[in-house]
N, C-alpha and C positions, 0 to 999 in steps of 0.2 A: 772603834772598828769601822773601816771604810767599807762603803757598799756602792754598787752600781745601780743605776736607774735605767732599765732597759724597756724601750717601747716594743710591744708585741701586738700581733693581730692573729685572729683565728676565726673560724666559722661559727656563727651562732644560729639562733633559730630562724633569722630572716636575712642573714648576710654576714658581712665581716664585723667583728667586734674588736674594739681597740682597748688595750690594757697597758698597765705599767707594772713591771716587775722590779721591786726593790730587793736587791740580792747581796748579802754579805759574801765575802770571799769564800767562807766555808760554812754554809748554812747548817744550823742544827736540824732544821726541818722546814718544809714548805707549807705556807699558809695561804688560803684563798679567802678573799675579803669581798663581801657583797654589800654595795651601798644602799642608802635609803631610798624610798619611793620618790621618783622624779628628780633625784639628785644626780650624781655622777661620781666617777672615780676620784675626782680632785676635790670633792667636798672636804671640809676641814677634818671631820672625824676620820674618814677613810685615809686621808693623806697623813695626818698626825699619828694615828695608830700604826699605820704601815711603817712609818719611819721609826717610831719608837720600838716596835718589835724587831725591825732590822738592826737597830743599835743593840738589841739584846741577842742578836745572833740568828733571827729567823728571816727567811726569804718570803716576801709577801707579794702576791699578785692581786691587784685591784683593777677592775675594768668597768667600762660603760655598758649598761644593758642596752638592748636593742632600742634604737630610736633616740638615744640620749648621748650627749657628749660627742665623741668622734665616731661612734658606732653607726653602722648602716641600719636601714629600716625606718618605718614610721611608728612613732609612739602610739598613734591611734589604733594600730593593728596589733598591739601587744596586749598581754594580759598576765595574770599570775603564772599560768602554766608556761608561757613563753619565757618568763623570767627564770623559772626552774630549769628549763631547757638550756638557757644561756649559762646558768651556773654549772650545769653538768658539762657543757661544752668547754668551759674554762678549766674545769678539773681534768678533762680529757686532754686538753692542751698541755697542762703542766705534766701530766703522766707521760705524754709523748715526747715532749721536748726537754724536760728537766727531771722532775720527780713528782709522783702523785701527792696531792696535798694530805697531810696527816692532821691538819687543823683547818676547819672551815668556820669563818666568823661572818655574821650578818648583822648589820645595823638597821634597826627599825623594820621596814617591810622586807629588807634583804635578809634579816634573821628569820622571818617567816618562810621565805623561800629556801633558806639553808635547812630548816627542819624538814621541808618536803623533799629536798634533793638529796639529803644525806644517805639514804639507803642505796642510791645509785653511785655513791663514791665510796667503795668498800674500804679503801686505804685510810679514810678519815677516822681517826681514833678519838678525836675530841671536837666538840661543837661549842660555839659561843654565840649567844644572842645578846644584843645590846639594844635596850629600849624597843623591843620587838613585840608586835601584837601576836596573840596566839593563833588567830585565824585570819585568813585572807580578807574576809568580808569586813574586818574592822575598819578597813579604809573607807567604808561607806560614809563615815561621818565627815570626810573631807569634801564629798560631793553630794551630800544629802539633799541640798536644795535643787540639784540638777537631775536627780534620778527620775522623777516623773517625766521630764522632757526627753531624757535619754531613752526611756522605755517607749515613749510615744513616737518619737521621731527617728530613733535608731542611733542617734549620737547628739552630743552637745559639747560646747566649749566650756571648760571649767577653769577656775583660777586656783592654782595650788602654789603656795609660797610665793605669791606675787607673779607667777608665770602662767600664761594661758596654755592649756592642753586640750586636745580634742579626745573625748572619751566615747567609745562606741558601746552599744548594748552588749556585745559579746564579752566585754570586760566584766560587766556585772554578772552575766550568766556564768562566766568561768569561775569567779571567786566563790560562788555558791556550792561548787563541787568539793571545796577543800575545807575539812574540819580539823580536829586535833587527834583523831584516832591514831595516826601514824607516829605521833610523838612517843607513845608508850612502847612502840616496837623498835626504837632506834638502836638499842644495844651499843651505844657509844657514850662516853663521858660527856656530860652536858654542863656548861656554865651559863647561868642566866644572870644578866647584869641589867639593872634598871634604877633610874632615879626616882625617889619618892615624890619629887616635885615636878615630874614630867607632865606637862599640860597637853601634849600632843597624843601620846599613848599612855594611858593610865597604868600605874604599877600593878593594878589588878590583872592586867594581861600577863605580866611576868608570873603572877601567882597561878594562873591557869596553865601556863607552860610547865612550871615546876611541878604542879600537881599531876599533870598528865604524864610526865617523864618518870622513868624508872631509874634507880641508882645504877652507876654513880652519878650524882648530880650535886651542884652547888649553886648558891645564890649569893650575890654581892650587891649591896646597895651603893649606887653612885651618888652619895649625898651631896646636894648642892649643885648638881649638874643639870644643864637643860637638855632638851631632847637631842639636839644636834652635837652635843659635847663641844661647844665652841671655845671653852676655856682650856688653855694648855695644861693646867694642873689636873683637870679631869681626865684628859687624854692620857697623860703620863701614869696617873693612878690606875686607869683601866688597863693600859698596856702591861704594867707591872703585875696586876692580878692575873691577866691572861697568861703571861709568861710563866708564872708560878704553877698555874693550873695545868698548863700544857706539859711542863717538865715533869709533873707528877704522873700524868696519865699516858704520855707516850714514852716515858721512861728511857731505857737505853736506846730506843729507836731514834730519839731525838738527837742523841750524841753521835750516833752512827746511822746516817741516812740510808734508806732502802736503796737498792741498786736502781739506777736510771734505766730507761728503756734501752740505751745503747749498751748496757751491760747485761741485759737480759736477752732471751732469744726464744726460739720456737723449739721446745724439747721434743716435738714430734719429728723433727728433721734429723737426718743422720749427718755425721761429720762430712764436710765437703759439699753438702747440699745448700743451695740458696733458693729461697722462695720469695716471690714478689706478688703482692696483692694490692688492690685498690684501697685507698684510705678515704677519699672524699668523692669518689666517682667523677673526678674531673681529670687532673693529671697527677695528683699526689699519690705516691705508692709507698707502702711499707715493705721494706727489704728485711728479710730475716735469715739468720743461720741458726744453728743449734744453740749458740751462745750469745749472739748479738742481734740488735734490731735497730734500724735507722730509716730515715725518709729519703725518698727520691722525688723530684718534682721538676717542673719547667719554670723558667723565668716568667715574671709577670707580663713582659712585653709580648709573649706568645700565648697568654691566657692562663698561665699557671699561677700558683700562689707563692712560689720561690721558698718552699719550706724545706728544701733539701737540694743537693746537687743534681744536675740533669744527667741523663744516661751517658753522654760523652765524658762528663766530668768523672763519673764512676770508672769509665774505661781508662782515662788518663791516670786516675788515682791508683788503679791496679798496677799499671806499668811503673809509675813513680814509686809506689811502695815496694814493689818487688826489686826495683833497681837499688834503692837504699838498703834494703835488707841483704841483698846479695853482696854488695860492697862491704857492708859492715861484717858479714860472716867471713868474707875472704880476708879482710884486713885483720880481724881478730885471730883468724887461723895462722896468718903469717906474722902476727905480733907487730904490725905496722902501726905507726903513730897517726892513724886517721882520727882527727878530732871531731869532725862532723861531715855530713854529706847532705846537700840540698839539691833536689831535683825539681826543675820547673818545666811543665809540659804544656803544649798547645796543639789542638787539632785544626786542620784546615784541609781544603780540597783545591788541588792545583791542576792546571792543564797538563795532560800527559804528553810530554815531548817525545818520549821513546817508548812505544808500546805496540802491541799487536793490532790495536784498533786505531792506528794513526789516521786512517782515512776519515774517521769521525772527528771533525774539528772540534766538537764539544766534549771529547773524552776527558775525564777527570780521574785523578788518583787521590787517595786519602794520604795525607801527610801528618805525621806526629813529630813536632819538633821537641827535642829533649835537651835541656841545658843542665849540665851536671856540674855542681860547684863542690870541689873536693877541698876540705879545710884541714890543714895540718902543716904547720911551718917546717916540721922535721922531715916531711916526706920529700924524697928526691924526685927528679924528673922521670927516672925509670919506673919508680913505684907509681907515680901518677899516671903514666902511660899505660901501665899494666892494669890499673883500676879502670881505666876507660875501656880497655878491652873486655874486662870482666863484666862491665855494665851491659854489654851486648849479649851476654850469656845468661842473663836472669831468665827464669822459667817463663814468665809472662812475655818477655820480648821474643823468646823463641816460639811461643804459642802463636803470637800475632804474625810471625813470619812463616809459620807452617800453613799447609792447606787445612782449613777448618771445615768440618762437616757437622752442620747443626741439624739434628734429627728431632722433629716435633711430632707429638702424638696427642690426640684428644683423649681426655680422661673424664 
C-alpha cells in the first residue's frame, strides 16, 4: 500500500509545531503518536511504528514537541503540562484538517502525556502506551543529581541521552501536580506495552498504569526489546499488536472513517447561511454552513499561517464553481457532449480608463479575469459559442454585476 509523507505545521503551546503525517490513500483511521522525552518525531521508534502502521492502513501524525526538532519554543520553558497542551493541539489540527484521531499512542514520557490528554480528545477510542512511566515525576531519576542545584538556583544544565538541556525549577514544580487518578476515569480502551528488560523505565510502571485503568485494557510484553525499540523486529511486533488491538476496539469506525470537518457543519445555521468566526485570533477563520466547514486564512507573507484560501480566493472560487455548475446544467439539459469544463480565475485592480471619476488619476477598478476551457471534441463551434454566453448568466456572475447592498447590524 503506497502512502504519502506530508510535512505539516500547527500552533502549539509556545509557537509553531512541526509534524509529519504518514497517510495511506484510504486510511482506516487516524493515529496520533507522541514521542519520548527529549527525543523527536524522527526517533526510530516513532518513525518505524508510524510507517508500519501506515503499511497496515492507518494514517499516523508524529510531531516535535515544543523546543525540540523543528518546532518553535525553548525546551527550558516547557514542562509536562505544555507537552499535554501540544498533544491536544496536534489532535485539534487533525480534527480540523483531516479527521480526529481515533487512536493516540505515546512512547515513554509521551505515553504519560497521552494518558493525561486523552479526556480532551473525545474522538479517541483507543490509547496505547509503550514503555511509559505512570506518573510525570518518574523522570526525576534522569536529573536526580541536579535537582538540588535546580531548586537552589532556579535552573541547571543536565545531560540526557548524551545531549545537554537546560531544566528550570518550574519543570519540577509542574510534574508534582500530575498523579495517576485520571487513568481510572479514561473510559477508553487501553493497551499497555512494556519490555521486561527495560532499564530506563521499569516494567513496574506498566503495572501501575494497568492497575489504575479500568476495562477494557490489555497488556503485552515486548520481550527482548530495549526502551527505545531500536530493533526492527520489535517495532514490527509492536505495530502488529497495536493494529489488532485498534481494529477490535474501533470496530466498524476504522473501516469507515468519521466525516472530516469539510463534511460536517454547524447545525445551528439555516440553509443558505454562512458563518465565519476566528480560529486562532490571528487571521485564520473557520467558515461554516449547515453542512460544511473549512478554513480561510492569509498567506504567510502578510502574517497569516496559510491554512486556507484567502478571502479573494473564496470570491473567485464562488464565481468559478457557479460557472462550471451552470455550464454543466445547460449542457446536460441540451444533451450536448461536454466532457469537462475548467475555469481559471484571477483578481486584479487596474487603472480606470473610462469612468465617472476620470479626474482622479489614481482611480482603480476591480477586474476578474476568467479563462474558460470547454473540453469536448464532438462540440461544434456554435455550441461552444453558446456555452460561453451561458457562462455570463451564472447566478454569481449576475450578482457581482448587480448593485449589491450589504446591510450590517451588531448582535
